[in-house]
One Martini backbone bead per residue (centre of mass of N, CA, C, O) as a GRO file, in nm:
protein
  294
    1MET     BB    1   0.098   0.037   0.021
    2ALA     BB    2   0.072   0.356  -0.017
    3CYS     BB    3   0.291   0.618   0.113
    4THR     BB    4   0.440   0.838   0.314
    5ILE     BB    5   0.778   0.947   0.290
    6ASN     BB    6   1.104   0.956   0.439
    7MET     BB    7   1.436   1.107   0.392
    8GLY     BB    8   1.787   1.013   0.436
    9ILE     BB    9   2.103   1.162   0.322
   10SER     BB   10   2.445   1.072   0.301
   11ILE     BB   11   2.753   1.262   0.226
   12ASP     BB   12   3.063   1.189   0.099
   13SER     BB   13   3.363   1.131  -0.083
   14HIS     BB   14   3.260   0.811  -0.120
   15LEU     BB   15   2.961   0.791   0.017
   16ILE     BB   16   2.614   0.686   0.002
   17HIS     BB   17   2.340   0.718   0.237
   18ALA     BB   18   2.013   0.567   0.277
   19CYS     BB   19   1.690   0.650   0.439
   20THR     BB   20   1.371   0.495   0.474
   21THR     BB   21   1.057   0.622   0.609
   22GLU     BB   22   0.805   0.641   0.800
   23PRO     BB   23   0.614   0.867   0.972
   24SER     BB   24   0.688   0.700   1.248
   25GLY     BB   25   1.011   0.590   1.176
   26GLN     BB   26   1.005   0.344   1.026
   27GLU     BB   27   1.193   0.134   0.862
   28LEU     BB   28   1.233   0.039   0.504
   29LEU     BB   29   1.523   0.151   0.388
   30ARG     BB   30   1.850   0.065   0.265
   31SER     BB   31   2.125   0.247   0.099
   32HIS     BB   32   2.405   0.252  -0.148
   33GLU     BB   33   2.668   0.467  -0.289
   34CYS     BB   34   2.879   0.609  -0.485
   35THR     BB   35   3.055   0.900  -0.514
   36PRO     BB   36   3.060   1.132  -0.725
   37SER     BB   37   3.271   1.388  -0.877
   38SER     BB   38   3.010   1.551  -0.956
   39PRO     BB   39   2.732   1.740  -0.910
   40GLU     BB   40   2.566   1.626  -1.147
   41ALA     BB   41   2.603   1.326  -1.073
   42LEU     BB   42   2.489   1.350  -0.789
   43LEU     BB   43   2.207   1.434  -0.860
   44ASP     BB   44   2.134   1.181  -1.027
   45THR     BB   45   2.175   0.978  -0.799
   46LEU     BB   46   1.970   1.098  -0.597
   47LYS     BB   47   1.725   1.070  -0.777
   48LEU     BB   48   1.735   0.759  -0.807
   49MET     BB   49   1.712   0.687  -0.504
   50VAL     BB   50   1.433   0.823  -0.468
   51GLU     BB   51   1.277   0.676  -0.688
   52LYS     BB   52   1.299   0.392  -0.572
   53SER     BB   53   1.129   0.455  -0.318
   54LEU     BB   54   0.875   0.557  -0.455
   55PHE     BB   55   0.814   0.291  -0.614
   56ARG     BB   56   0.774   0.116  -0.345
   57PHE     BB   57   0.606   0.337  -0.128
   58GLY     BB   58   0.575   0.650  -0.236
   59ALA     BB   59   0.548   0.952  -0.128
   60LEU     BB   60   0.720   1.255  -0.059
   61GLY     BB   61   0.758   1.454   0.221
   62ALA     BB   62   1.082   1.447   0.309
   63LEU     BB   63   1.423   1.586   0.277
   64THR     BB   64   1.759   1.504   0.392
   65LEU     BB   65   2.091   1.639   0.380
   66SER     BB   66   2.408   1.494   0.470
   67PHE     BB   67   2.712   1.653   0.497
   68SER     BB   68   3.018   1.665   0.502
   69GLU     BB   69   3.249   1.892   0.600
   70TYR     BB   70   3.423   1.862   0.355
   71LEU     BB   71   3.202   1.911   0.134
   72GLY     BB   72   3.060   2.164   0.247
   73ALA     BB   73   3.302   2.370   0.227
   74ALA     BB   74   3.364   2.319  -0.093
   75ASN     BB   75   3.017   2.299  -0.184
   76SER     BB   76   2.783   2.504  -0.103
   77SER     BB   77   2.647   2.595  -0.368
   78ALA     BB   78   2.593   2.311  -0.488
   79ILE     BB   79   2.418   2.207  -0.256
   80GLN     BB   80   2.185   2.413  -0.288
   81ARG     BB   81   2.113   2.328  -0.578
   82ILE     BB   82   2.043   2.037  -0.516
   83ALA     BB   83   1.817   2.088  -0.315
   84HIS     BB   84   1.639   2.255  -0.505
   85GLU     BB   85   1.603   2.043  -0.728
   86LEU     BB   86   1.475   1.822  -0.548
   87SER     BB   87   1.232   1.987  -0.451
   88ILE     BB   88   1.110   2.025  -0.739
   89THR     BB   89   1.099   1.732  -0.846
   90PHE     BB   90   0.934   1.615  -0.559
   91ASN     BB   91   0.762   1.815  -0.396
   92ALA     BB   92   0.972   1.879  -0.149
   93THR     BB   93   1.136   1.916   0.120
   94CYS     BB   94   1.494   2.036   0.139
   95HIS     BB   95   1.748   1.970   0.357
   96THR     BB   96   2.052   2.086   0.521
   97VAL     BB   97   2.333   1.920   0.676
   98ASN     BB   98   2.557   1.807   0.899
   99HIS     BB   99   2.693   1.543   1.059
  100ALA     BB  100   2.691   1.654   1.354
  101GLN     BB  101   2.387   1.714   1.346
  102ALA     BB  102   2.262   1.437   1.258
  103ALA     BB  103   2.378   1.249   1.487
  104SER     BB  104   2.214   1.412   1.733
  105PHE     BB  105   1.900   1.394   1.693
  106ASP     BB  106   1.819   1.132   1.875
  107LEU     BB  107   1.933   1.295   2.152
  108MET     BB  108   1.797   1.574   2.206
  109ALA     BB  109   1.558   1.495   2.417
  110SER     BB  110   1.757   1.332   2.637
  111GLN     BB  111   1.964   1.570   2.627
  112THR     BB  112   2.101   1.863   2.732
  113ARG     BB  113   2.428   1.858   2.673
  114THR     BB  114   2.564   1.832   2.335
  115LEU     BB  115   2.860   1.710   2.187
  116SER     BB  116   2.925   1.691   1.843
  117ILE     BB  117   3.151   1.454   1.672
  118SER     BB  118   3.299   1.441   1.354
  119LEU     BB  119   3.489   1.157   1.197
  120GLY     BB  120   3.632   1.159   0.873
  121ASP     BB  121   3.704   1.329   0.593
  122GLY     BB  122   3.625   1.512   0.825
  123CYS     BB  123   3.549   1.780   1.068
  124GLY     BB  124   3.306   1.819   1.339
  125LEU     BB  125   3.089   2.063   1.524
  126ALA     BB  126   2.821   2.041   1.775
  127MET     BB  127   2.574   2.220   1.977
  128PHE     BB  128   2.336   2.104   2.232
  129GLU     BB  129   2.021   2.226   2.393
  130ARG     BB  130   1.739   2.078   2.419
  131GLY     BB  131   1.741   2.048   2.083
  132VAL     BB  132   1.925   2.308   2.050
  133MET     BB  133   2.130   2.490   1.872
  134VAL     BB  134   2.445   2.618   1.971
  135PRO     BB  135   2.625   2.877   1.944
  136ALA     BB  136   2.993   2.840   1.854
  137ASN     BB  137   3.187   3.085   1.772
  138ASN     BB  138   3.472   2.985   1.902
  139MET     BB  139   3.420   2.689   1.713
  140GLN     BB  140   3.380   2.712   1.399
  141ASN     BB  141   3.716   2.652   1.337
  142TRP     BB  142   3.814   2.390   1.471
  143ALA     BB  143   3.929   2.203   1.233
  144HIS     BB  144   4.117   2.484   1.147
  145SER     BB  145   4.284   2.465   1.388
  146GLU     BB  146   4.544   2.437   1.581
  147LEU     BB  147   4.714   2.202   1.721
  148PRO     BB  148   4.763   2.149   2.029
  149ASP     BB  149   5.081   2.117   2.122
  150PHE     BB  150   5.268   2.110   1.893
  151ASP     BB  151   5.481   1.826   1.782
  152TRP     BB  152   5.684   1.703   1.535
  153ILE     BB  153   5.786   1.445   1.676
  154VAL     BB  154   5.491   1.339   1.745
  155ASP     BB  155   5.302   1.452   1.489
  156GLY     BB  156   5.437   1.559   1.263
  157LEU     BB  157   5.420   1.638   0.927
  158THR     BB  158   5.237   1.854   0.706
  159PRO     BB  159   5.058   1.953   0.479
  160VAL     BB  160   4.877   2.172   0.336
  161CYS     BB  161   4.579   2.265   0.381
  162ARG     BB  162   4.281   2.326   0.221
  163CYS     BB  163   4.277   2.616   0.387
  164GLY     BB  164   4.607   2.696   0.412
  165GLY     BB  165   4.702   2.568   0.658
  166GLU     BB  166   4.866   2.449   0.961
  167GLN     BB  167   4.811   2.206   1.184
  168CYS     BB  168   4.537   2.094   1.158
  169ILE     BB  169   4.312   1.901   1.305
  170GLU     BB  170   4.211   1.749   1.045
  171GLN     BB  171   4.505   1.628   0.979
  172TYR     BB  172   4.467   1.413   1.238
  173LEU     BB  173   4.141   1.311   1.271
  174SER     BB  174   4.118   1.205   1.007
  175VAL     BB  175   4.151   0.950   0.796
  176SER     BB  176   4.390   1.069   0.632
  177GLY     BB  177   4.557   1.153   0.880
  178ILE     BB  178   4.603   0.870   1.003
  179GLU     BB  179   4.721   0.736   0.749
  180ARG     BB  180   4.960   0.934   0.722
  181GLN     BB  181   5.098   0.867   0.992
  182TYR     BB  182   5.155   0.576   0.926
  183HIS     BB  183   5.334   0.634   0.676
  184GLN     BB  184   5.558   0.789   0.831
  185ILE     BB  185   5.651   0.534   0.990
  186VAL     BB  186   5.636   0.281   0.764
  187LEU     BB  187   5.607   0.347   0.446
  188LYS     BB  188   5.293   0.260   0.433
  189ASP     BB  189   4.989   0.160   0.340
  190LYS     BB  190   4.676   0.191   0.554
  191PRO     BB  191   4.385   0.134   0.655
  192ILE     BB  192   4.206   0.221   0.926
  193ALA     BB  193   4.077  -0.056   0.989
  194LEU     BB  194   4.357  -0.204   1.008
  195ILE     BB  195   4.493  -0.034   1.223
  196PHE     BB  196   4.280  -0.098   1.451
  197ALA     BB  197   4.310  -0.405   1.428
  198GLY     BB  198   4.616  -0.402   1.512
  199VAL     BB  199   4.568  -0.322   1.808
  200ASP     BB  200   4.422  -0.590   1.891
  201ARG     BB  201   4.702  -0.752   1.794
  202GLY     BB  202   4.968  -0.574   1.892
  203LEU     BB  203   5.075  -0.374   1.697
  204VAL     BB  204   5.305  -0.137   1.717
  205GLU     BB  205   5.244   0.078   1.497
  206ASP     BB  206   4.939   0.091   1.537
  207THR     BB  207   4.949   0.172   1.838
  208ARG     BB  208   5.101   0.433   1.805
  209VAL     BB  209   4.886   0.575   1.628
  210TYR     BB  210   4.652   0.553   1.823
  211ARG     BB  211   4.780   0.705   2.070
  212THR     BB  212   4.821   0.965   1.913
  213PHE     BB  213   4.525   1.016   1.841
  214ILE     BB  214   4.413   1.033   2.131
  215ASP     BB  215   4.588   1.274   2.212
  216GLN     BB  216   4.490   1.468   1.986
  217LEU     BB  217   4.193   1.459   2.066
  218ALA     BB  218   4.224   1.570   2.350
  219ARG     BB  219   4.351   1.839   2.274
  220SER     BB  220   4.116   1.930   2.077
  221LEU     BB  221   3.890   1.917   2.328
  222SER     BB  222   3.972   2.109   2.556
  223ALA     BB  223   3.834   2.375   2.465
  224PRO     BB  224   3.536   2.288   2.415
  225LEU     BB  225   3.492   2.171   2.705
  226SER     BB  226   3.563   2.431   2.864
  227SER     BB  227   3.353   2.619   2.721
  228LEU     BB  228   3.070   2.427   2.690
  229LYS     BB  229   3.003   2.202   2.897
  230PRO     BB  230   2.923   1.913   2.848
  231GLN     BB  231   2.744   1.604   2.926
  232THR     BB  232   2.773   1.508   2.623
  233LEU     BB  233   2.975   1.288   2.413
  234LEU     BB  234   2.961   1.267   2.054
  235PHE     BB  235   3.044   1.010   1.824
  236SER     BB  236   3.123   1.008   1.468
  237GLY     BB  237   3.231   0.803   1.214
  238GLU     BB  238   3.486   0.628   1.075
  239VAL     BB  239   3.699   0.654   1.306
  240VAL     BB  240   3.477   0.524   1.534
  241ARG     BB  241   3.390   0.231   1.403
  242TYR     BB  242   3.645   0.019   1.499
  243THR     BB  243   3.666   0.144   1.797
  244CYS     BB  244   3.707   0.182   2.144
  245ILE     BB  245   3.772   0.511   2.314
  246LYS     BB  246   3.675   0.589   2.598
  247ASN     BB  247   3.898   0.513   2.810
  248ASP     BB  248   4.142   0.647   2.666
  249LEU     BB  249   4.022   0.936   2.649
  250VAL     BB  250   3.980   0.996   2.948
  251MET     BB  251   4.275   0.970   3.024
  252ALA     BB  252   4.377   1.193   2.827
  253LEU     BB  253   4.203   1.431   2.930
  254SER     BB  254   4.326   1.435   3.227
  255ARG     BB  255   4.592   1.593   3.117
  256TYR     BB  256   4.423   1.878   3.018
  257ILE     BB  257   4.171   1.854   3.217
  258GLU     BB  258   3.944   1.873   3.438
  259LEU     BB  259   3.738   1.630   3.551
  260PRO     BB  260   3.460   1.791   3.552
  261LEU     BB  261   3.486   1.844   3.225
  262ILE     BB  262   3.427   1.551   3.183
  263PRO     BB  263   3.205   1.375   3.045
  264LYS     BB  264   2.988   1.121   3.151
  265ASN     BB  265   2.898   1.097   2.847
  266LEU     BB  266   3.009   0.852   2.604
  267ILE     BB  267   2.937   0.832   2.254
  268GLN     BB  268   2.914   0.579   1.998
  269GLN     BB  269   2.857   0.585   1.643
  270ARG     BB  270   2.889   0.283   1.429
  271ASP     BB  271   2.694   0.338   1.210
  272ALA     BB  272   2.696   0.397   0.868
  273PHE     BB  273   2.381   0.532   0.899
  274THR     BB  274   2.369   0.763   1.105
  275PHE     BB  275   2.326   1.023   0.917
  276ALA     BB  276   2.071   0.917   0.766
  277LEU     BB  277   1.895   0.874   1.021
  278GLY     BB  278   1.905   1.165   1.118
  279ALA     BB  279   1.788   1.289   0.856
  280ALA     BB  280   1.517   1.137   0.873
  281LEU     BB  281   1.424   1.266   1.140
  282ILE     BB  282   1.418   1.548   1.029
  283SER     BB  283   1.207   1.495   0.810
  284GLU     BB  284   0.984   1.408   1.002
  285LYS     BB  285   0.962   1.672   1.154
  286ASN     BB  286   0.912   1.864   0.912
  287HIS     BB  287   0.657   1.721   0.811
  288ASN     BB  288   0.484   1.741   1.069
  289ASN     BB  289   0.495   2.053   1.091
  290ARG     BB  290   0.363   2.103   0.815
  291PHE     BB  291   0.100   1.949   0.870
  292ARG     BB  292   0.006   2.113   1.126
  293SER     BB  293   0.017   2.406   0.965
  294ALA     BB  294  -0.207   2.346   0.729
   0.00000   0.00000   0.00000
């Protein structure tokens, strides 16, 4: 039986994940595709993914696109054009958010102050209080601020960041940043999933890279935690998908900030569809609000 559906689609530089839900929030379908290299091809791929869900389930109520911070910063005008075109094509509202925003949506109602950190092809930060995003003006450029207490002996040297800066946090905490640090030590390439798997197997080089990453993450979070004082710290993205970082991170944070500033709740979202699911929840809320105001 045909019904109105809502969709959330997440896009990073490698993969597209889509989640189709009923108005009640019940999942109907998950799907994924490789991310095309051009905005035009991306638009065509997104249209096809939406059309497949419409063919199977019914009319589209609302659509939300969650873009990684890496793509969002580099293609903001193209992203808005894509959202506008999808809205016209399917006669439905189409909103855009970033990954840090999408990941935290299902926690908004149950948590008072949540700091959402996304670590994938890029890095992002968003702060929420009782379901409302809090402007963090002093943290807007967090991913492209200099890594605190940078030491080239410990942290290694980096190429110039895509923003034109040097020693940016994103160059250390992103997937490519961690893989680059492994290459600097071993002079071989290794995917992040295998690096973290090597930690569980006790491989020396992999463990060294992991411990350096945890320390860099703790240093990078010291200012946001001290300034924003969240009660919940939420991690999402490919970097935290392969291993549990909670205990190691808490210990590392204790070296840089006072213990009362370390959030009591540390949550890792390790589902590859986390951002698509969050985007679908946003679509559900937007569609319900639109329906009630009609």
